[in-house]
PAZA-28743 format. One line per field, with one value per residue (C-alpha): residue number from 1; residue in one letter; x, y, z. Coordinates in Angstrom, 2 decimals, decimal comma, always signed. Layout:
<atoms>
pos <- c(NUM; ...)
code <- c(a; ...)
xx <- c(X; ...)
yy <- c(Y; ...)
zz <- c(Z; ...)
</atoms>
This chain:
<atoms>
pos <- c(1; 2; 3; 4; 5; 6; 7; 8; 9; 10; 11; 12; 13; 14; 15; 16; 17; 18; 19; 20; 21; 22; 23; 24; 25; 26; 27; 28; 29; 30; 31; 32; 33; 34; 35; 36; 37; 38; 39; 40; 41; 42; 43; 44; 45; 46; 47; 48; 49; 50; 51; 52; 53; 54; 55; 56; 57; 58; 59; 60; 61; 62; 63; 64; 65; 66; 67; 68; 69; 70; 71; 72; 73; 74; 75; 76; 77; 78; 79; 80; 81; 82; 83; 84; 85; 86; 87; 88; 89; 90; 91; 92; 93; 94; 95; 96; 97; 98; 99; 100; 101; 102; 103; 104; 105; 106; 107; 108; 109; 110; 111; 112; 113; 114; 115; 116; 117; 118; 119; 120; 121; 122; 123; 124)
code <- c(m; g; t; k; g; l; i; v; a; g; m; w; v; q; a; a; g; l; l; f; t; a; l; t; h; h; f; e; y; w; l; i; g; s; l; l; l; g; i; g; t; a; m; v; c; p; t; l; i; a; a; v; s; d; a; s; h; p; t; w; r; a; r; s; l; s; v; y; r; f; w; r; d; l; g; y; a; i; g; a; l; s; g; g; i; i; a; d; i; f; g; l; a; w; a; i; g; v; i; a; a; l; t; f; v; s; g; a; v; a; a; l; l; m; r; e; p; s; a; g; y; n; a; q)
xx <- c(+16,19; +15,12; +11,82; +11,89; +12,82; +9,99; +7,45; +8,53; +8,95; +5,68; +3,74; +5,20; +4,36; +0,81; +0,63; +1,87; -0,77; -3,52; -2,34; -2,12; -5,73; -6,93; -5,36; -6,71; -9,99; -8,72; -9,17; -5,64; -4,14; -6,50; -5,21; -1,62; -2,63; -4,27; -1,16; +1,01; -1,42; -1,33; +2,46; +2,79; +0,27; +2,10; +5,27; +3,67; +1,11; +3,23; +6,19; +4,18; +3,03; +6,64; +7,82; +5,23; +6,16; +9,88; +9,37; +7,19; +8,32; +6,95; +4,77; +2,85; +3,23; -0,37; -1,72; +0,49; -0,64; -4,29; -3,77; -2,05; -4,91; -7,54; -6,01; -5,41; -9,02; -10,31; -8,31; -10,14; -13,51; -12,49; -10,86; -14,01; -16,21; -13,90; -13,26; -17,00; -17,49; -14,64; -16,03; -19,51; -18,19; -15,30; -15,57; -14,04; -10,70; -10,19; -11,00; -8,46; -5,92; -6,27; -5,76; -2,69; -1,29; -1,95; -0,29; +2,76; +2,98; +2,70; +5,66; +7,61; +6,87; +8,07; +11,20; +11,99; +10,95; +11,02; +14,09; +15,22; +14,87; +18,27; +17,69; +14,43; +13,16; +13,31; +17,11; +17,09)
yy <- c(+4,66; +2,21; +0,52; -1,71; +1,17; +3,38; +0,58; -0,41; +3,14; +4,23; +1,39; +2,19; +5,91; +4,86; +2,64; +5,50; +7,84; +5,29; +4,57; +8,28; +8,65; +5,66; +6,87; +10,42; +12,31; +15,77; +17,20; +18,62; +15,17; +13,56; +16,10; +15,06; +11,40; +12,12; +13,91; +10,93; +8,56; +10,66; +10,89; +7,14; +6,41; +8,74; +6,76; +3,33; +3,46; +4,59; +2,55; -0,67; -0,06; +0,62; -2,56; -4,68; -3,02; -3,53; -7,22; -7,80; -8,56; -5,92; -8,49; -9,34; -6,11; -4,96; -8,31; -8,31; -4,78; -5,77; -8,78; -6,53; -4,02; -6,77; -8,04; -4,50; -3,50; -6,75; -5,86; -2,52; -4,32; -6,95; -4,29; -2,15; -5,08; -6,39; -2,87; -2,31; -5,57; -4,75; -1,24; -2,61; -5,08; -3,22; +0,42; +2,65; +3,12; -0,65; -0,95; +1,74; +0,21; -3,25; -1,77; +0,09; -3,19; -5,02; -2,20; -2,33; -6,13; -5,81; -3,42; -5,86; -8,72; -6,54; -5,64; -9,30; -10,96; -8,41; -8,35; -5,07; -5,42; -5,55; -3,95; -5,59; -5,70; -1,91; -2,00; -4,01)
zz <- c(-2,77; -5,46; -6,16; -3,09; -0,78; -2,04; -1,71; +1,80; +3,10; +1,48; +3,06; +6,46; +6,04; +5,11; +8,20; +10,40; +8,98; +9,55; +13,10; +13,82; +12,63; +14,69; +17,93; +18,03; +18,09; +17,13; +13,67; +13,51; +14,10; +11,59; +9,09; +9,83; +9,53; +6,17; +4,96; +5,93; +4,24; +1,06; +1,03; +1,56; -1,17; -3,55; -2,85; -3,29; -6,11; -9,07; -7,83; -7,77; -11,35; -12,38; -10,60; -12,42; -15,73; -15,13; -14,40; -17,47; -20,98; -23,38; -25,16; -21,97; -20,01; -20,57; -19,37; -16,28; -15,38; -15,78; -13,49; -10,93; -11,10; -10,77; -7,52; -6,24; -6,89; -5,40; -2,29; -2,12; -2,17; +0,39; +2,55; +2,53; +3,48; +6,20; +7,50; +7,77; +9,64; +12,05; +12,56; +13,29; +15,84; +17,50; +16,38; +13,74; +15,51; +15,57; +11,87; +10,98; +13,36; +11,80; +8,33; +9,66; +11,01; +7,73; +5,79; +8,06; +7,72; +3,92; +3,99; +6,16; +3,74; +0,86; +2,84; +3,48; +0,24; -2,57; -4,76; -6,21; -9,97; -11,63; -14,99; -16,00; -19,52; -19,88; -20,12; -23,35)
</atoms>
C-alpha cells in the first residue's frame, strides 16, 4: 500500500469513524465509530513519523521529527479550542462533523499532493 496509501486511507477511515459518531446517538454505533477512529489513527500516526524520517537526512532527522511533532501537537491544541467553540455555538455533533470533514479534506490533500518517497535516505 505504501506510505501515501496508508496515510490517505487512514485519514479517510478516521473521518468515517468521526462522521459515524456525529450522526448517531446509540452507544453501539459510537463504539463502531471509535473502533474506526482507532484503526485509522493506527494507520496514520506511525506512518507519518516514518514518512518524515524517510525524507530526512540522518544528520537532521531528529530536528525534523521535533518540528513535525511541534506542529502536530499545536494542531491538537487549536483543534480542541476550535472544537469547543463550535460545540458551544452549534452543538457537539457539529463539532465532530467539522473535524470529520477536515480530516477527510486532509486525506484528499495528501492523495493529491503527497509524493510516495522513492527510497529516501534510509536506502543509502
